[in-house]
N, C-alpha and C positions, 0 to 999 in steps of 0.2 A: 771469653767467658767460655767456663766449662760446664755445658749444659747435658743433663742426663736425658734418658728416655727416648722415645720415636713419634715421629709422624708420618702418616700415610701420604703417598704420593699425592701431589696437589695441594697439602695443607703446610707446604715449607714456609709460605709467609708468617704463619702463627708462631714458628719458631723464630724468624728472623724479629719480630716485633717482642717476642719474650726476652731474646737477647739485648734487645734495645731498651727494654726496662730496666736492666742491670747497668747497663753502659753509660745511659742518658738520664733516667728519671730517679736513680736513687734505690733501686730494689737491693734490698740484703738477702732475703731468701724465699722463695715463693714455687709455687706450682700451678699449672693449667692442664686441664683435661677437657676433652671434646669427644661427644660420642654423635654419630650420624646412623639414624636407623639401627641403633642397639649396638651397634659397634664401635669401638675405641679408635678414634683415629688421630686423636693427638693425646700424649701422655708424657709431660715435660716437667722437670724440675731441676733446680739450681739453688746456690748459695748456701748460706749456713741455715739449720736449725733453729738457732736463737738470733733475734735481730740484733743483739749486741755482740755478736761473733767477730772476731779480729783475725789480723793475720800475722803471724811472726815474722822478723826479721827476713826470714829465709823464704817468705810467701807461703809457707804451710799453714794450715788453717789450725787455730788453737781453741774452737768450739765445733762441735759435732757437724757434719755437714748434712744438709738437707738430704733425706732419703726419699724414696717412693711413698713409704708409708707415714711419711710426717706429716702431722695434722695442726692445725692452728684454729684459735677462736676465730668465728666469721661475723661477730656482731650480729646487725641485723638482718644478713642473709639467714640467719636463724628462722626469721618471721615466714619465709616461703616453706621451710619445713613443717613449722608448727600449723602452718595453715592447712596443709593437706590433712591434719588429723581432723579438723573441725568438716572439711569437705569429704573426707572417707565415711565419717558418721554419718553425715547427711545421705550419701551415696548408699549406706546400709540400712537407712530407713529409721536412725535411731536419733535424729537431730532434724528439726525444721528451720530451715534458715530463715523462714519468715515468721518465727514464733518470737514472743518477748524473751529476753534472757533472763528476766525473772521468773517465767515460766519452769525454767530448769534450776534457777538460784533464787530462790524467794527473798533472801536479805538483800539481794541487788536492787530491790523495787524502792528502796529507800530514796528520800529527797527528791521525788518526782521522775525516777528513771523507770516507770512503768513502760514507757513507749521506745525504750532502747531495744532493737531487734538483733537478731544473730547476725544477720546481714549487715547491720551498720558496723558492728565490731570488726568484720572481716575487711570493710571496705573505708575502714577509718572516719565513719560518719556516726559514731557514736556520741560524741560531743564528750569525751572524756579523757584529754590527752593529757591533764595535770592532776597534782595532788597539792591540794591546799597545804598539807602539811608533807613534805617528803620524808620518804623513808631513809633511816640511816643505812649503811652497807649491812650491819647485822641484821637489821629487822628486815632487809630486802631477801636475806638468803633464807628466813625462815618461811616454809611452803604456806603458811597461813595468813601472815601479817599483809601481803601484797593484796590479795583477795579481799581481806577485810577492809584495807583503805579505799580499794575502790568501789566497795559496795556503800562506805561512809561518803563517797565524794559526789558533789553537786554538778549538775550539767554545766557546760560551759556554752553550748547551743543546743538548739532543740535537735534532738536526734533526727537524722534523715535530711536535714535542710542544708547542710554544708559539710565540706570534709577537712580533716586535719590530721596531719601525720601522728600517731600515737606511738610515740617512739618507745617508751617502757610500759605505760598502762595495757597496751596491746597483749603483752605477754600474761598479765594476772588475768585479764579478761578472759582470753582463750583457754588459758590453762586451767581456771577453775570450770569453765563449760565442760572442757574433757573430764575434769574430775567427777563433775556432777551427773554426767552422763553414763562415764563407764566404771566410776568407782576406781580408776587408776591415775595417778600421775600423769602428766601428759609427756614427760621424759621416757617414763616407762612406756607407756603407749606406744611412742615412736618408735622406740628400741624394738618392741614386740611386732607392731603391725606394720612397719615401715622399712626401719633400715634391716633389720633382719631378714625378713622375705626378700628383699631386691639385693641384699649383699652389699649395702652402702656404709662405709666407714664414715659416721656422723653420728652424734650425740648432743642431747640436751639433758646436761646432768653427766659428766664425765666419769666412767667407772674406774677406780683405783687402778685396774689392771691394764689400764691405757695411759696412764698418765705419762709413761715414759716416751711415748711418742709425740707428745706436744710441745713446741717450742716455745720459748719466750717470745712475747710480742712487744713491742713500743714504737714510739713516734718516728717519724722520718721527714726529712725535708727534701724534695727534689732538687737537685743542684741547679744553679741560675741558668744554664745554659740547655734547659729542658726542651727546646725547639718549638716553644710556645704552645705546649700541650698543658701547662700548668693552667688550671682555671682559676679566674680572678672573680669571686663572686660580686652581684651587684650590691650598691651602696644600701640598698632597702633590707637585704639578706644579712650584712654585717651589722647593721644597726639593731637587727632583731635578735642576733645572738649577743650583742653586747648589752641589750637592755633586760636587767635582771626581772623587769614585771611584763616582760613579752610573753606569748604564749610558745613562742619557741624557745626561750630560756627555760621556762618553767616545766616544759613537756619534757627536756632533756636532765632537768634537775630532779626529776620525780625520786631518783635515789641521790642523795648529797651528803658526802661527797660522794663520786662515784668509785666503784671497787676498783681495787688492783684487779686487772683480768689476768694477772699472772698467779694470782693466789689460789693453791689448791682447793681452797673452801669455796671459792667464787667459781671454779670451772666445774666443782662436783655438784652444784646448786643446779635447780632447774627452773630456768629464767627464759622463757620461749620466746620472747622478742629481743634476747640480747647476746646469750652465752652459748650458744651452739657451738660445737667444735666438729671440724670436718677435715678430709683431705679433700684435694682438689677432684680427685677420682670419684670420692664419694658424693660430693657434691653434684657432678656431671653426672653419675649414675642414677641419683634420686632423680633429677630432672629427667633424664630419659627414660627412667620407669613410669612417671606420669603420662607420657606419649605413646608408650610402646613397650614391647618385652626386650628384656637386657639378660643374655645368657642364660635362657631358661625361666628367668624369674618371673612374676606376676606384672601385668599392666595394671597401674593402680588405680587411674583414673577411666571410668567409661566415657564414651563421645560425651554424653550429656553433661558430666562432672567437668570435664574439659572445656567445654563450652560455657560453663558458667565460672568457672575460674579467670577466664580472660574476657567476658564481656564486662564492658566498661560500666563500671558503678560510681566513680568519683573521676571529677577532671576539674581544670581550671585551676586557679591560685590556691595553693593549699594554706591554711589558715596557721599552721605550725612552721613549716618548711619555707613559706613567703616566695616559692616558687610554683611554676605551673605543674601539676603533678598529676598521674592517671592511675587508678587503681580499678583491679578485676575485685573479685571475692578473695583476699589475702595477697594477691601478688600484684606488685607494679607491672604497668604495661609499658610497651616502647612508647617513648616519647622523649622530649627535650630533656627532662630532669634524668632521665637512666636511659640512654639508648639501648636498646639490645640489637639483635640481629634485623628484623625487620616488623611489620605492622602487626603481624600475629603473635610477636614473642611475649611471654610472661615471665616473670622472675622476681629475684630481688637482690638489690646490692646491700651490702655491709659499710656501714661508716668506718671510713677509712681505707677501703680498697676492695674487698672480696665482693665476688660476685657469682651468682648461679642463676640461669634460665633455661627456657626450652623453647623452640620454635617449630610447631608442629609440621607446617609446610614444607620445611627442608628438612626435617627429622633431626635437627640438631639440638645436643643439650651441651650446656658449657657449665665449667666450674674453674674458679679462680680463688686461691687463697693465697694470703702473704703473712709475713710477719712484721713488716714496716706499715703502721698506719700514718696514712697522712691526714691532712684537714679535711678532705673531701666528705661528702656525705652521700650523694647518691649516683656521681658520676666520676669516678677515679680515672684521672689520665692513664695509668697503667693497664687497668682493665680494659678501658675504652680503644687502647691501641691494639690490644689483642682481639678484640670484637671487630675493629675496622680490618684487621688482617684475615680473620676468619669470614668475614664479609666478602672480602676481595677475592679468597679462595675458591667460593663457590661458584658455580655457573650464573650466569646473568640471566 
């Protein structure tokens, strides 16, 4: 396998796992980056920029190769980037996490939602994982329609009493709060206050000038000889995804049908739950900047904000994902649903593969992006193989 990039001494197991993803797990094009204490120690990429890249009879590629600056859509790994916007507004004294959402967004109070707090939005406890009338793809791209739909929506459960993954509604809730507090769209705010200052190649709302860097994504299936690493969901999980009336199906169907993620219009829109685009290096650099300085750039989170981000707010069975999940404020926490590096790690996976997280105790920040989306939701075998290799490379 022709792998490009570098690994620092001691991190060779990550490269071996990365190669294995291509040779055994059906990877088409991907990149992984790791920072430790603000220094990049892994920066690898391989394969083709587009998922449907093929080989000519002489073995040469007939689609562009993946390059160091190649970016991909990261689906729900976007949520970890977007959560930082609310936490930074709180850190700056502009947003109270324990205030009702309706204090900033009066229209939201409709149909009994007066008791939903900002904290509930970040921890998936707001009770609003579904829309009774899903949005069409065209409506979802309109910056106003999603927020209006959430404001009209009635609660599924009493806010703060339970948790369930807000797969799509999370983005409209969070994005509207950023707008109401700052007067700026969440994508613009992330570009100006997060990505720009720390030098991270990531976007929520892809600028036209960057469109040529982004590869085509699509579904992939791991070969049958995947070494036992393919996850087989429990029967209850499978049934939840198959049942049109379940909270699971309804949460993921808040946009129906789901847009083509290769559509330039979708990529240019600002959907902070699902359509972030990043390089692996950009995703890792973002998480490194949450916990320390990188290349002279700012550290984004104070110790207090960092503690809040990874303090457990939600745990046990998730009413939407139908597995045990753990959330802090905007971030998944290390656990069986999405194992990160260690108990103190926090981050967010993207459905189908991508993953970003930080582990403050070890100084590690991790980013993985791929153009091949598998059926996984929270713990993709390719990402998990890289995480296990990283864990093995660190001192015990």
